[in-house]
Every structure is written in C-alpha cells, then in structure tokens.
N, C-alpha and C positions, 0 to 999 in steps of 0.2 A: 469439447476436448481437442487438443493438438498433441504433437509427439515432438520430443528433443533427442538429438543424437548426442550421448555422451562417451567419453573416452574412458575405458576401463584398462588399468595397466597391471602388470604382472604382480600378484600377490593382493589384489583388492579382491573383494567380495561384490557379487551383484547386489546383495542386500545393503551393504554400506553406501554403495552408490545411489540407489534408490531412496535411501532415507535422507539424502540431503534435500530431497524434493517432497519431504513429509509423507511418502509412502508407507504403511505399516505392513505387517508380515503378510496379510491376507491379499493386500493389493500388489505386494512384491511377487507372490506366486503367480498372481493373475497376469502381471507384468510379463513374466519370464514365459508363460505360455501363449503370450500373444503372437499373431503371425508375423508381426514386425521382427520379432527376435528369434525366427527359426534358425538363422545362422548360428546362434549359440549352442545349438544341439551337438553333442560329442558322443561318440560310440561308448556305452557302458558307463558313462558318468552321469547319474541323475541330476537334472538342472534344478537346482534350488537356490535360494537367496545366500545360502552359507557357502556356496561353492566359490573358490577364489581362483581366479584365472592364472594360468601358467604364462599365456603369450598376451600381448596387448591386443584388445579388441574394441567392440563398441556395442552399447546398449542403447536401446530405444526405449525411451521412459514417457509415459502417458502424462500429461498436465490438465488437470480438470478442476480449476478453480471455482468455488462457488461461494459468494460472499453474502453475508446477511447483516441486519442492523437491528439489534435487539434493543437499543435504547437511542431514542432520538426526540429530544424535548427542549422547549425555550426554557431558560432560566434568567432570574433577575435578581439584583442586589448582590453582585459578586465583589469579592475584595480581590484586586490584582488579577482578575480573570481566573483564579484558581480554586476558590471555595466560597461557599454561601455566606453571606453577612451574618455575624452572630446575632443571635436575638438579644433584643434591648441596646444594640449598639446605637450610637447617635452621630450625626454628621454625615456628610456623603461619602459613598464608597468611592474608591478610585476608579474602578471600571464596574459598570452597572449591569449591563444586559448581555446576553448570550446564548448559546446553544450547547448543549451536552450531546455528544454522540459517541456510541461505541459500534465498532464494525469487526463482525467475527467471520471466521471461515472455515472450510473444511480443511483437510490434510493436517498432518502433525507437523510437529516442529523439525525444522531443517536448515541448515545454513544456505541452501540455495533459495529460500524465500525470505522476502523483506517488503516492508511497506514504503510506498511512495506517496507523497500527497503535494499537489500543486495547487494554488489559490490565485483567484482573482479578487481584489479586496478594493472597492471603490470607497470614496469619501473617509479614507483612513486619515485619522487625526494626526499621525505622524506623516508629515509632508515630506521627510527625506526617504520614506520606505518606497519601495516599487509598487505599482499597481498589481503586478502579476510576479509570483515568485515560487520557489520550491521551498515547501513548508519545513523548517527545521534542518534542512541540508546544511552541512559545512565541511570543513576540510577536504574539499573536492569529492565529496559523497552525497548523492541525493536523497538518502533515505530519511524517512520521517522518524524512525527508531534506530539510532546508531548502536550497533553492537561492536563488541571485540571480535578480533580474528578468531574463527571456529566457533563461535557464539551464535547460535539460532535466534532469530526474532521472535518475539510473543505471537501468541495465536490471536490476539486481539489488537486493534488500534483504537485508541481513544483521544478525543479532543473536546476542549472547551473552548472555543473561539469566541472573543466578547468585545466590547467596546462601550463609551457612553452614551448616554441618551442623546438622540438626535436633537440638535440645537434649532431645527426647524423641519417642517414636511419634507422629504425625500432628501434630507441631509444626514441620515443616519447611514452607519456602515452598512454597505451592502456586500456580503461575502459569499462566495461560491468556490467549492473545492471538489477535487476529483481525487479520490483516495483509492489506490490500486495495490494489488499484490503482485509484486514482480519477481520473476523467475531469473535466477542469477547462474549462468552457465558459459564457461570458456570466454569470459570477459564481455559476455554479451548480456544486456539488462532487458528482460522481455516484458512488457507491460500486459500480463496474463488476463486480468478482469479487474473491473473498478466500479465504484459508486459515485455517483455525482449528488451534490447535496449544498445546501445552504441557508441563509437566513438574512434579514435585513432589520435594521433597529429603527423604531419608530421614536415618536416624542413622548409617549407615554410612560408613566412610572410602573405600570402593573401589566399583567399578561391579561388577554392576549395582544392587545395592540402594541405593547412596548417591545415585542419581538415577533416578527412576521416569518414563519418557518416556511421555507420551500419545500416541496415534495421531493424526496430522495428517490433516486431511480438507478437501475443499472447504466454504467456509463455506455454511451454510445460511440460508434465509430469516430464521429466527430469530437465527442469529449477527449478521447484518447488520444486524437491527433492533435488536439489543442494543448494536451498535457505533455505530449511529445515535443511540441514548439517550445514550452517554457522550459522543459528539461534542457533543450539544446540552448536555450540563452544561459542557463546555468547560474542563477544567483538566488540567495535566500532573502527574506525580508530584510535582514541586517546587511545585504549585499556581500554575503560571505560566497565564494565560489563553491558550486554544488557539482561540478563535473560536466561542464558543457561538452567536452569532446568525448565522453564516454560512447560506448557502443549501444545506445538504444534501439530497440525494435518493437514494433507492434506484434501483437500475437498472430501467428499465421492463420490461414483458414482452418476451420474444424476439420479434423481428420487428416490433415497434412503432417508431414514429417519435416522439422527444422534440422537441416544439417549443419 
C-alpha cells in the first residue's frame, strides 16, 4: 500500500473523491480515520465521507491494488484471434493459436483507475509492426481499455493474443506482456501493480505443444521499469501515438505518500 495526495475543492465531498479510486463506504470511513488525514478534523463537525468541504484542502488516499488471474489457458483453432473455430468448419483458420487470459482486481469502479498493457512480440508475421508496443493505445492515450470522459474502466482486463502455427521450430510468435492497473491523479499515471505473462506458438496443431504457456507472475520492479520505457517510446502495434510525453510514474515505496 502507498498513499496519494488528492486536492479537494469547496463543495466536494470526501466520499466522491475517494470513489474515484474504487474505495467503497467502509474503506472511505477507514481512510478518514487514518493518521495521515488528521488535518481534516474540524471542531464539532463529524468527519464522514458525506461531509462537503467549505475550503480547499487535501485528502490522503490509500492505494492498495491486488490483481489475480482467474483464467489463463492456451487455445487453438481461432478465427481472426477472436473466437473458437466452429465445429465442422473446413479449411485453415486465419489465426490459429493463442492464449486466453482474464485479470481481475480488488477496489471498485472509479475514473481514477485504468488498465495499461505493454507487449514484446517476437517473430510477428506483420513485419511492419514494432517488436515492443503499447497494446491498444491510440489518440495519445496509453490505456488498454479506452473510456469516455467520466466513465470508469471495467473491473477486469481480458485478452486473447494469437498467431499462426510456427513455420519451423523457434519461429512461432513469442509474446510477453505486462498488464498493469494504473492510478490516474493530477495528470499523473502511476503504475500501481501489474502481472507479467506470455506464451509462444509451436509447430504442432494440437495442445499442449502447439502453445507453450509461460508462467504468469506479479510484475517485478524490472518488469515495471521496462513497461515505463515502452510507454515513454509511446506507440501502439499500429504505430498510433499513445502519449510518450505523459507523466508516467512507478509506484512509490510501500507506506510512502506521493504529494
């Protein structure tokens, strides 16, 4: 867990500020009682999430992101990388093998949270695509799931990256990704926590040798630093700009307050 400092303007409630970061009512009450927020105490006014400020102040919000992977499995016989091949279909699929992954998180919905995914993709049959890229980023935004202004990103990130069967040993797509939940505050994009995962495609037409799954893990300091480097290069697989000059930050040390 680390803490962020968030400005609160007159007329805003503490609860709506904390809800940006997925904190529910119980965690909002706990946040207001935390020693970091002792400066909010006012004489005779009970400090609750519903209280609206009269003067500008600041609120210290705890960020404790925990990610889990409930689905992580190799898949074969995909059409266009989007769906299983229908039973009884004839002829070769367009894209055959890949991996299906779902990543879930704690915390509720909030506009201050969004997913970022960066990829290293070797032996890509699209020779015009970069080896490293910000997945799905476009219009100067790095987010894997693009949302409208004021709309919260979903609680889950899912992906089915795929490719053709390898033409020869060690020539199949080798895919490694880091998927991170980012915290968005005051034009800063904080890489709070992530998962690193991947797979490679073999020459076989069946499982398990057709798709070799890499063990997934919590993203390490090195993984997140590598993600930060890719974000600062700032383009997607289609070479759309993804915001190379945005204010990306690695999460601060546990227990520290980011001001």
